[in-house]
C-alpha positions, 0 to 999 in steps of 0.5 A: 492614560486613556479615560475608559482606563481611568473609569475601569481602575476607579471602579475596581478600587472602589469595589475593593474599597481602597481609600484613594484620598487616604493614600494621597493624604487628603480627604473627599473634599479636596479639589484638583489643586489639593490633589496636586499638591498632596501628590507632590508631597507624596512624590518627595519621599516616593520618586525614584530620584528621592527615595534611592534604594527605598524606592518601591515601583508599585507604590509610586504606580499607585500614587499616579493612578491615584492622582490621575483618577481623582483629577479626572471628573468622569473617573472621580464620579465612578470612584465616588458612585462605587465608594458610596455603594460600598459604605452603604453596604458596609452601614447595612452590615453593621445594622444587621444582627450577627447570624444574618451578617454571616449568612450574608458574608456567606452568600457573598463568598459563594457568589465570589466562588461561583463567579471564580469557577465560572471563569476557570470553567470558561478558560477550561471551555476555551482550552478544550475548544482551542484543543478541539480546533487543533485536532481537527486541523490535524485531522484535516492534515492527515487526510490531506496527506492521505490524499496526496499519497493516494494520488502519488500511488495512482500516478506511479501506477499508471506510469508503470501500467503505461510503461508495460503496455509500451514495453509489451507494444515494442515487443510485439513489433519487434517479433512482427518485425522479425516475422516479415523480415523472414520473406516467403519461398519463392515459386516464380522460378526465380532462385531462393537467395542463400540467406532466406533459405537458411533462414527458412531451413532453421525455422523448419529444423526448430520446428521439427525438433520441438515437435520431436520433444512434445512427441517423446514427452508425451510418450513418456508420460504415457509410458510411466502412467501405463506402469504405475497402473500395472504396478497398481493391479499387480499389488492389488492381484497379490493382496487378494491372493493372499487374502484368499488363501488366508481365509481358506487354507484348507482349499489350497490343499495345505495344513493349518499351520503350513506356510503359505507359498507367495506368488514370486512373479516379477512385475511386468517389465517396463516398456522399452526405452524411448529413442534419443534425440540423435537416433531420430534425427540419423534416420531423418538425415537418411530418409531426406537423401531418398527421392520422394517416390522411394517413401513408401506410404504406411499400410495397415498389417494384414489379417487385422494386426496391431496399428503402427506405433506413434514413433513409426507414424511420426518417423513416417511423416517426417521422411514424407516432409524431408523427402518433399523439401528435398524434391522442392530443392531439387525443382529450385535448383533445376529452375535456376540452371535452366535460367542460367542456361536460357540466352 
């Protein structure tokens, strides 16, 4: 055992009032050789090889420590000093009166309790500090996890945005390629290829069909709106007439108890149905076969009559477009024939 450990053990034993000399069976005047002989005598009964089943490890350990303390000069000096202080204090207590002794004992008990409480509070404070450090560590770990999740979310959002932009750019490039893939009609006298002419005609037909659809939807909405307006006017007028007849039955030539005739006039008839998609298409096919000169321009009716309807204006415009296309096809065909006949 190290010297410092022996000195600490000697001080603790003196503070507890343990008599190490009595434990070894000697007195305070014993020399080092006397202490060794006394330990060997005690070991004859306390050693595990000699004691057998009656072996007490705690007693044998105390004997060894007592021997080590008493044969070490520094440890024995610390023990003697502590024992002298204990003996002196004991003598002082014996010389005190009973009342004063109780006060001193109570004070010592309070001091011991205070020291014990301080140690307990210190242990609790250490536990609280450890808990606070653990909570702070958990908070930092949680913040780090939240930061990592936020960064991952930002990365996913950025990748999704880049992917969407790439898709939009690819779609735009594809539409641009499709648009540039259809060549414009040739006006330099050369015949237009069959595939190009078919693509132009299909696109032209699609645009016309879209215009027809939009025009029909607009006319239908207007007709429905006008019909609802007429119905509201008729209902409002009928309510006014009923109210007026109910307020003045004498003015209408009826008796007070006579039943007032009601206006059973039907509501105004709805506007005629719009032409279907097949009818304008048949008219367009007929008009497209006629030359451009056969299509008369729209003229206003004499006498300041009503202007032509929207369907008539659209039909005339469609007829002019078809006639112009037919004329252009005729010129291209004529130029192709002249080019083929030329040497």
